[in-house]
DRENPALUM-670790 format. One record per atom (N, C-alpha, C): x, y, z; atom name; residue number from 1; residue in one letter. Coordinates in pm, 1 decimal, padded with zeros to 6 digits. Layout:
<rs>
R         u         v         w  atom   nr  rest
R         X         Y         Z    CA  NUM     A
...
</rs>
This chain:
<rs>
R         u         v         w  atom   nr  rest
R   00083.8  -00125.4   00000.5     N    1     M
R   00005.1  -00002.1   00000.1    CA    1     M
R   00089.1   00136.6   00015.9     C    1     M
R   00216.5   00111.1   00030.5     N    2     K
R   00304.9   00231.6   00036.0    CA    2     K
R   00304.9   00312.5  -00086.2     C    2     K
R   00335.8   00247.6  -00200.5     N    3     S
R   00340.0   00333.0  -00315.8    CA    3     S
R   00187.5   00350.1  -00383.9     C    3     S
R   00115.2   00233.3  -00362.9     N    4     L
R  -00038.1   00249.4  -00412.3    CA    4     L
R  -00118.9   00357.2  -00365.4     C    4     L
R  -00085.8   00382.9  -00227.2     N    5     R
R  -00154.3   00496.1  -00166.3    CA    5     R
R  -00129.8   00623.9  -00231.1     C    5     R
R  -00026.4   00664.6  -00296.6     N    6     Y
R   00013.7   00782.1  -00356.3    CA    6     Y
R  -00052.2   00779.0  -00503.5     C    6     Y
R  -00060.0   00661.6  -00562.3     N    7     F
R  -00139.0   00647.9  -00672.5    CA    7     F
R  -00289.7   00677.4  -00663.0     C    7     F
R  -00349.8   00612.1  -00557.5     N    8     F
R  -00501.0   00636.8  -00532.5    CA    8     F
R  -00508.2   00787.1  -00511.0     C    8     F
R  -00436.9   00835.5  -00409.5     N    9     L
R  -00454.1   00990.9  -00376.3    CA    9     L
R  -00448.2   01075.9  -00519.1     C    9     L
R  -00364.1   01048.2  -00584.3     N   10     A
R  -00342.9   01131.8  -00713.8    CA   10     A
R  -00456.3   01110.7  -00815.2     C   10     A
R  -00464.2   00989.0  -00844.4     N   11     V
R  -00578.4   00955.6  -00940.3    CA   11     V
R  -00728.3   00981.2  -00884.4     C   11     V
R  -00756.2   00937.3  -00767.5     N   12     D
R  -00876.8   00961.0  -00718.1    CA   12     D
R  -00919.4   01096.7  -00697.6     C   12     D
R  -00817.0   01165.2  -00646.8     N   13     T
R  -00853.6   01320.9  -00629.2    CA   13     T
R  -00858.1   01388.2  -00771.9     C   13     T
R  -00781.6   01332.9  -00859.4     N   14     S
R  -00777.2   01404.0  -00994.8    CA   14     S
R  -00916.6   01371.0  -01075.7     C   14     S
R  -00980.8   01260.8  -01049.0     N   15     F
R  -01114.3   01231.7  -01094.2    CA   15     F
R  -01197.1   01333.8  -01048.1     C   15     F
R  -01213.3   01350.3  -00923.5     N   16     I
R  -01315.6   01442.0  -00843.3    CA   16     I
R  -01292.5   01592.8  -00908.6     C   16     I
R  -01172.4   01613.8  -00905.5     N   17     V
R  -01130.6   01751.7  -00952.8    CA   17     V
R  -01170.8   01775.0  -01099.5     C   17     V
R  -01146.1   01675.2  -01189.5     N   18     Y
R  -01178.3   01685.5  -01324.0    CA   18     Y
R  -01341.1   01693.7  -01343.5     C   18     Y
R  -01411.5   01615.0  -01270.3     N   19     W
R  -01562.8   01629.5  -01271.1    CA   19     W
R  -01618.4   01761.8  -01221.5     C   19     W
R  -01561.2   01812.4  -01123.9     N   20     L
R  -01603.3   01940.7  -01074.9    CA   20     L
R  -01572.1   02046.8  -01176.9     C   20     L
R  -01447.0   02027.4  -01232.6     N   21     I
R  -01414.6   02141.2  -01334.4    CA   21     I
R  -01498.3   02119.2  -01459.8     C   21     I
R  -01527.5   02000.8  -01499.5     N   22     T
R  -01609.6   01977.2  -01621.5    CA   22     T
R  -01763.2   02018.9  -01571.8     C   22     T
R  -01815.2   01994.3  -01463.7     N   23     A
R  -01944.3   02044.9  -01435.4    CA   23     A
R  -01948.4   02200.2  -01427.5     C   23     A
R  -01841.0   02253.9  -01381.2     N   24     L
R  -01849.1   02409.0  -01373.2    CA   24     L
R  -01801.5   02478.1  -01508.8     C   24     L
R  -01761.8   02395.9  -01592.7     N   25     Q
R  -01733.9   02428.2  -01739.6    CA   25     Q
R  -01602.9   02520.5  -01729.0     C   25     Q
R  -01503.1   02480.0  -01658.1     N   26     I
R  -01386.2   02563.3  -01641.3    CA   26     I
R  -01273.6   02536.5  -01733.4     C   26     I
R  -01276.4   02413.9  -01794.2     N   27     I
R  -01165.5   02384.2  -01874.6    CA   27     I
R  -01167.1   02477.3  -02001.9     C   27     I
R  -01055.0   02532.6  -02033.2     N   28     P
R  -01051.2   02615.9  -02159.1    CA   28     P
R  -01083.7   02530.6  -02288.3     C   28     P
R  -01146.0   02602.7  -02382.5     N   29     V
R  -01197.1   02528.8  -02512.2    CA   29     V
R  -01085.2   02478.5  -02578.7     C   29     V
R  -00964.4   02518.7  -02594.3     N   30     Q
R  -00858.8   02450.3  -02668.9    CA   30     Q
R  -00821.4   02323.7  -02586.0     C   30     Q
R  -00863.0   02299.2  -02478.5     N   31     Y
R  -00813.4   02165.6  -02417.2    CA   31     Y
R  -00934.5   02066.4  -02402.7     C   31     Y
R  -01043.9   02105.5  -02458.2     N   32     L
R  -01158.4   02011.7  -02457.4    CA   32     L
R  -01144.0   01917.7  -02590.3     C   32     L
R  -01211.6   01809.2  -02575.8     N   33     Y
R  -01204.4   01697.5  -02669.6    CA   33     Y
R  -01266.9   01768.2  -02805.9     C   33     Y
R  -01230.8   01696.2  -02910.1     N   34     N
R  -01278.7   01722.8  -03044.3    CA   34     N
R  -01437.4   01722.9  -03042.7     C   34     N
R  -01496.4   01820.1  -03121.9     N   35     D
R  -01647.2   01828.5  -03120.2    CA   35     D
R  -01713.5   01836.2  -03004.3     C   35     D
R  -01659.5   01892.5  -02895.6     N   36     Y
R  -01712.0   01899.2  -02770.0    CA   36     Y
R  -01855.6   01949.5  -02751.2     C   36     Y
R  -01893.6   02020.6  -02855.4     N   37     R
R  -02027.0   02081.2  -02843.9    CA   37     R
R  -02152.1   01965.4  -02902.0     C   37     R
R  -02096.4   01855.0  -02941.6     N   38     N
R  -02177.1   01749.5  -02996.9    CA   38     N
R  -02257.0   01688.9  -02881.4     C   38     N
R  -02369.9   01701.1  -02874.3     N   39     E
R  -02444.1   01638.1  -02758.8    CA   39     E
R  -02421.3   01505.2  -02727.5     C   39     E
R  -02389.7   01427.5  -02830.5     N   40     I
R  -02354.4   01264.7  -02817.4    CA   40     I
R  -02215.2   01262.9  -02749.8     C   40     I
R  -02121.4   01330.3  -02797.0     N   41     L
R  -02004.2   01325.8  -02725.2    CA   41     L
R  -02008.7   01394.2  -02584.6     C   41     L
R  -02083.6   01480.6  -02559.0     N   42     V
R  -02096.9   01538.4  -02403.1    CA   42     V
R  -02151.9   01419.9  -02320.7     C   42     V
R  -02270.6   01353.6  -02383.2     N   43     N
R  -02314.6   01246.7  -02321.1    CA   43     N
R  -02217.4   01120.2  -02303.7     C   43     N
R  -02130.7   01092.2  -02402.7     N   44     W
R  -02032.6   01002.0  -02400.3    CA   44     W
R  -01934.1   01023.9  -02268.3     C   44     W
R  -01890.7   01146.3  -02272.5     N   45     N
R  -01801.1   01195.9  -02165.5    CA   45     N
R  -01860.1   01184.5  -02031.6     C   45     N
R  -01985.7   01233.6  -02014.7     N   46     W
R  -02064.4   01204.9  -01888.7    CA   46     W
R  -02094.3   01064.2  -01847.5     C   46     W
R  -02096.2   00977.1  -01936.8     N   47     S
R  -02113.4   00843.0  -01925.2    CA   47     S
R  -02001.5   00783.3  -01832.6     C   47     S
R  -01882.1   00850.6  -01834.4     N   48     F
R  -01780.6   00813.0  -01728.5    CA   48     F
R  -01794.4   00844.0  -01601.3     C   48     F
R  -01874.5   00954.6  -01579.5     N   49     F
R  -01888.8   00995.3  -01444.6    CA   49     F
R  -01914.6   00895.1  -01334.7     C   49     F
R  -02012.0   00793.0  -01351.2     N   50     P
R  -02037.3   00695.4  -01242.6    CA   50     P
R  -01915.3   00602.5  -01226.3     C   50     P
R  -01843.3   00573.4  -01323.5     N   51     L
R  -01738.9   00484.5  -01329.0    CA   51     L
R  -01619.7   00555.1  -01259.9     C   51     L
R  -01594.7   00671.1  -01289.9     N   52     D
R  -01498.3   00745.8  -01234.6    CA   52     D
R  -01500.5   00777.0  -01077.1     C   52     D
R  -01639.6   00794.9  -01054.6     N   53     I
R  -01661.0   00822.5  -00901.2    CA   53     I
R  -01654.1   00689.9  -00827.5     C   53     I
R  -01684.4   00573.2  -00886.8     N   54     A
R  -01664.9   00457.6  -00824.3    CA   54     A
R  -01533.5   00425.4  -00792.3     C   54     A
R  -01420.7   00457.4  -00907.1     N   55     V
R  -01304.1   00445.5  -00886.6    CA   55     V
R  -01238.3   00523.8  -00763.6     C   55     V
R  -01286.8   00648.4  -00743.7     N   56     S
R  -01237.5   00731.6  -00635.4    CA   56     S
R  -01295.7   00686.7  -00516.6     C   56     S
R  -01429.3   00648.2  -00508.7     N   57     S
R  -01488.1   00587.1  -00377.3    CA   57     S
R  -01405.9   00467.0  -00339.7     C   57     S
R  -01402.7   00376.7  -00415.5     N   58     T
R  -01333.6   00245.2  -00371.9    CA   58     T
R  -01177.2   00270.2  -00345.8     C   58     T
R  -01114.6   00356.8  -00416.4     N   59     G
R  -00970.8   00407.0  -00371.5    CA   59     G
R  -00965.2   00470.5  -00242.9     C   59     G
R  -01051.8   00580.0  -00204.4     N   60     F
R  -01055.8   00629.5  -00089.3    CA   60     F
R  -01092.8   00536.0   00025.9     C   60     F
R  -01183.2   00460.1   00006.0     N   61     C
R  -01225.2   00349.9   00085.4    CA   61     C
R  -01107.5   00250.6   00114.5     C   61     C
R  -01031.6   00215.0   00036.5     N   62     S
R  -00920.5   00138.8   00046.3    CA   62     S
R  -00812.4   00199.3   00155.8     C   62     S
R  -00791.8   00315.2   00115.3     N   63     I
R  -00690.0   00387.0   00199.1    CA   63     I
R  -00746.8   00399.6   00341.2     C   63     I
R  -00870.7   00422.5   00356.5     N   64     Y
R  -00923.9   00448.6   00476.6    CA   64     Y
R  -00922.6   00297.1   00572.3     C   64     Y
R  -00970.2   00198.9   00501.8     N   65     L
R  -00972.9   00076.6   00567.2    CA   65     L
R  -00836.8   00023.6   00592.3     C   65     L
R  -00721.2   00065.4   00513.3     N   66     H
R  -00589.6   00017.6   00550.5    CA   66     H
R  -00538.9   00095.8   00675.0     C   66     H
R  -00583.0   00238.4   00672.0     N   67     Q
R  -00543.4   00297.1   00794.0    CA   67     Q
R  -00611.6   00253.0   00918.9     C   67     Q
R  -00720.3   00190.2   00917.4     N   68     K
R  -00797.4   00138.2   01024.4    CA   68     K
R  -00749.8  -00013.1   01066.5     C   68     K
R  -00666.5  -00068.7   00977.7     N   69     G
R  -00612.3  -00202.9   00994.4    CA   69     G
R  -00715.4  -00303.7   00962.1     C   69     G
R  -00807.2  -00269.9   00865.8     N   70     N
R  -00910.6  -00365.0   00816.5    CA   70     N
R  -00864.2  -00418.8   00701.8     C   70     N
R  -00851.3  -00556.9   00690.1     N   71     N
R  -00796.0  -00636.6   00570.6    CA   71     N
R  -00877.3  -00627.4   00454.5     C   71     N
R  -00992.0  -00583.8   00473.3     N   72     K
R  -01094.2  -00568.8   00349.0    CA   72     K
R  -01050.9  -00453.4   00258.0     C   72     K
R  -00939.0  -00379.2   00285.7     N   73     W
R  -00877.2  -00264.0   00210.8    CA   73     W
R  -00830.0  -00330.0   00079.2     C   73     W
R  -00793.2  -00446.7   00073.8     N   74     K
R  -00732.2  -00518.7  -00041.5    CA   74     K
R  -00852.1  -00551.5  -00137.1     C   74     K
R  -00959.9  -00576.9  -00108.6     N   75     V
R  -01085.8  -00589.6  -00182.8    CA   75     V
R  -01103.7  -00472.4  -00273.3     C   75     V
R  -01121.4  -00370.0  -00187.5     N   76     F
R  -01152.3  -00222.6  -00234.4    CA   76     F
R  -01022.1  -00180.3  -00319.6     C   76     F
R  -00922.4  -00202.5  -00290.8     N   77     A
R  -00804.3  -00151.1  -00370.8    CA   77     A
R  -00807.1  -00236.7  -00502.5     C   77     A
R  -00841.1  -00358.5  -00517.4     N   78     L
R  -00844.4  -00447.4  -00634.9    CA   78     L
R  -00962.5  -00394.3  -00718.2     C   78     L
R  -01081.3  -00369.5  -00668.6     N   79     I
R  -01180.1  -00320.8  -00728.8    CA   79     I
R  -01162.2  -00167.7  -00785.5     C   79     I
R  -01097.5  -00103.2  -00715.0     N   80     S
R  -01058.5   00045.1  -00771.2    CA   80     S
R  -00955.1   00027.7  -00885.4     C   80     S
R  -00856.8  -00067.3  -00879.4     N   81     L
R  -00759.2  -00079.4  -00974.8    CA   81     L
R  -00816.1  -00131.2  -01104.7     C   81     L
R  -00911.6  -00229.5  -01100.0     N   82     I
R  -00979.6  -00278.0  -01206.5    CA   82     I
R  -01047.3  -00182.2  -01275.2     C   82     I
R  -01146.7  -00103.6  -01202.4     N   83     L
R  -01221.8   00005.1  -01252.5    CA   83     L
R  -01147.8   00118.0  -01326.1     C   83     L
R  -01029.1   00144.6  -01257.9     N   84     T
R  -00945.6   00252.5  -01319.4    CA   84     T
R  -00888.3   00200.6  -01451.3     C   84     T
R  -00840.9   00094.2  -01461.6     N   85     S
R  -00797.7   00033.9  -01599.5    CA   85     S
R  -00908.4   00017.9  -01682.8     C   85     S
R  -01026.3  -00012.3  -01656.2     N   86     V
R  -01144.7  -00006.7  -01730.6    CA   86     V
R  -01176.3   00131.9  -01790.7     C   86     V
R  -01164.6   00217.6  -01705.1     N   87     S
R  -01202.6   00371.8  -01736.1    CA   87     S
R  -01101.0   00397.1  -01851.3     C   87     S
R  -00968.1   00377.1  -01816.7     N   88     G
R  -00861.3   00403.5  -01929.9    CA   88     G
R  -00904.0   00342.5  -02049.0     C   88     G
R  -00925.8   00213.9  -02056.3     N   89     L
R  -00946.7   00132.6  -02167.9    CA   89     L
R  -01051.9   00169.7  -02246.7     C   89     L
R  -01177.1   00220.6  -02193.3     N   90     Q
R  -01288.3   00272.8  -02261.9    CA   90     Q
R  -01264.8   00398.3  -02340.1     C   90     Q
R  -01180.9   00491.0  -02272.6     N   91     A
R  -01157.3   00615.7  -02341.9    CA   91     A
R  -01057.2   00579.5  -02449.6     C   91     A
R  -00953.5   00507.4  -02428.3     N   92     I
R  -00867.3   00473.5  -02550.9    CA   92     I
R  -00920.8   00414.7  -02654.1     C   92     I
R  -01017.5   00316.9  -02621.1     N   93     S
R  -01091.4   00236.1  -02743.9    CA   93     S
R  -01177.8   00350.2  -02800.8     C   93     S
R  -01233.9   00435.9  -02754.2     N   94     Y
R  -01319.6   00550.6  -02827.7    CA   94     Y
R  -01222.3   00615.3  -02915.3     C   94     Y
R  -01124.1   00675.0  -02850.5     N   95     W
R  -01044.1   00770.7  -02933.5    CA   95     W
R  -00967.9   00687.7  -03045.7     C   95     W
R  -00951.5   00568.8  -03026.2     N   96     A
R  -00890.9   00471.7  -03142.0    CA   96     A
R  -00982.3   00465.0  -03248.2     C   96     A
R  -01100.4   00425.9  -03221.7     N   97     L
R  -01220.7   00395.1  -03311.3    CA   97     L
R  -01249.9   00536.7  -03374.4     C   97     L
R  -01225.3   00648.1  -03309.2     N   98     A
R  -01261.2   00772.3  -03379.4    CA   98     A
R  -01147.6   00822.1  -03470.4     C   98     A
R  -01026.0   00754.7  -03450.4     N   99     K
R  -00895.4   00801.0  -03519.3    CA   99     K
R  -00849.4   00934.6  -03468.2     C   99     K
R  -00875.5   00956.2  -03344.6     N  100     D
R  -00850.2   01092.6  -03289.1    CA  100     D
R  -00728.0   01078.1  -03194.7     C  100     D
R  -00602.7   01110.6  -03232.5     N  101     F
R  -00476.3   01077.2  -03149.7    CA  101     F
R  -00418.5   01193.1  -03095.1     C  101     F
R  -00498.5   01264.0  -03013.4     N  102     D
R  -00460.0   01401.5  -02936.2    CA  102     D
R  -00384.5   01340.4  -02799.4     C  102     D
R  -00267.9   01356.3  -02789.8     N  103     P
R  -00187.7   01310.9  -02671.2    CA  103     P
R  -00249.3   01379.0  -02541.2     C  103     P
R  -00325.8   01489.3  -02545.8     N  104     T
R  -00373.2   01550.6  -02434.6    CA  104     T
R  -00475.4   01456.3  -02361.0     C  104     T
R  -00533.0   01372.6  -02444.6     N  105     W
R  -00640.9   01290.3  -02401.7    CA  105     W
R  -00598.0   01129.7  -02387.3     C  105     W
R  -00492.9   01099.5  -02487.5     N  106     W
R  -00428.4   00971.5  -02482.5    CA  106     W
R  -00346.9   00933.4  -02379.8     C  106     W
R  -00261.4   01035.0  -02331.0     N  107     L
R  -00149.6   00998.0  -02226.3    CA  107     L
R  -00204.1   00971.0  -02100.3     C  107     L
R  -00307.5   01056.4  -02054.6     N  108     P
R  -00371.6   01032.9  -01916.7    CA  108     P
R  -00449.4   00899.8  -01922.9     C  108     P
R  -00509.6   00871.9  -02020.1     N  109     N
R  -00589.3   00748.7  -02042.0    CA  109     N
R  -00516.0   00624.8  -02042.6     C  109     N
R  -00399.4   00653.7  -02121.8     N  110     L
R  -00297.9   00514.8  -02119.1    CA  110     L
R  -00245.8   00492.6  -01989.4     C  110     L
R  -00218.0   00606.4  -01913.3     N  111     F
R  -00170.2   00594.2  -01781.4    CA  111     F
R  -00285.9   00510.3  -01694.0     C  111     F
R  -00417.1   00567.5  -01706.4     N  112     L
R  -00504.7   00493.9  -01640.0    CA  112     L
R  -00529.8   00347.9  -01674.4     C  112     L
R  -00512.9   00300.8  -01794.4     N  113     L
R  -00533.8   00183.9  -01834.6    CA  113     L
R  -00410.3   00092.3  -01777.6     C  113     L
R  -00283.9   00158.4  -01786.7     N  114     A
R  -00163.9   00074.9  -01758.8    CA  114     A
R  -00127.6   00057.1  -01607.3     C  114     A
R  -00131.4   00187.7  -01540.1     N  115     Y
R  -00068.8   00173.1  -01401.9    CA  115     Y
R  -00122.8   00058.1  -01317.0     C  115     Y
R  -00253.0   00048.5  -01316.8     N  116     P
R  -00321.5  -00065.1  -01219.7    CA  116     P
R  -00264.6  -00217.3  -01275.5     C  116     P
R  -00212.9  -00220.0  -01386.7     N  117     L
R  -00159.0  -00354.4  -01436.1    CA  117     L
R  -00037.8  -00402.5  -01351.2     C  117     L
R   00041.5  -00301.1  -01295.2     N  118     F
R   00142.0  -00335.9  -01228.2    CA  118     F
R   00097.2  -00375.9  -01069.9     C  118     F
R  -00015.9  -00342.4  -01008.9     N  119     F
R  -00056.4  -00384.9  -00881.2    CA  119     F
R  -00135.6  -00506.2  -00887.8     C  119     F
R  -00225.5  -00507.0  -00997.9     N  120     I
R  -00329.9  -00616.6  -00999.0    CA  120     I
R  -00277.9  -00756.4  -00962.0     C  120     I
R  -00175.9  -00793.5  -01035.4     N  121     P
R  -00128.8  -00933.7  -01012.3    CA  121     P
R  -00072.4  -00977.5  -00867.6     C  121     P
R  -00029.2  -00875.8  -00789.2     N  122     K
R  -00015.1  -00899.3  -00658.9    CA  122     K
R  -00123.4  -00904.6  -00562.6     C  122     K
R  -00233.9  -00850.4  -00615.6     N  123     F
R  -00365.3  -00864.7  -00533.8    CA  123     F
R  -00430.4  -01004.3  -00569.3     C  123     F
R  -00418.8  -01033.9  -00696.7     N  124     M
R  -00463.4  -01148.3  -00727.8    CA  124     M
R  -00393.1  -01278.2  -00666.2     C  124     M
R  -00263.8  -01267.9  -00639.8     N  125     K
R  -00188.8  -01383.1  -00574.9    CA  125     K
R  -00249.5  -01393.9  -00435.5     C  125     K
R  -00288.3  -01286.9  -00371.8     N  126     E
R  -00324.7  -01289.6  -00224.8    CA  126     E
R  -00466.4  -01321.8  -00198.4     C  126     E
R  -00551.8  -01344.1  -00319.7     N  127     L
R  -00681.9  -01373.4  -00292.5    CA  127     L
R  -00711.9  -01507.5  -00307.5     C  127     L
</rs>
C-alpha cells in the first residue's frame, strides 16, 4: 500500500477535480475534446462519471480501511484498480475508433489503463 496509496490519492483526487471542473465548465476550450459541443460526445463524456466516481470511492475507501487495519482494504483496492484500468481502456478504445490521436487525451488515459496492471497481479496472488 506504500506506493499504491500515492497513486490512489493522485488518481482519485484528479477524477473528482476533473468532474468538478467539467461540471463548472472551467476547462479552456482549446483543451476540450474534439467536437465537444456535440451532444452525443458530451453524453459519452458524462457516461464516465459513475465509473470514475466508483474508482475514487473505492480507492479512498481502501486507504481508509488500510489506515484502520481492516484487511478488506485489499478488496476495495483491487476493485479500484480494475475500474481504473477499465476507465482508461474505454476512453482509449473510443479515441482509437474515432481515429483521434490527441496526446492530451491519450496519455492520461493510457496511464489509467496501464498503472493498475502493475499492482493487480499482487492482489490476485493474495486472493
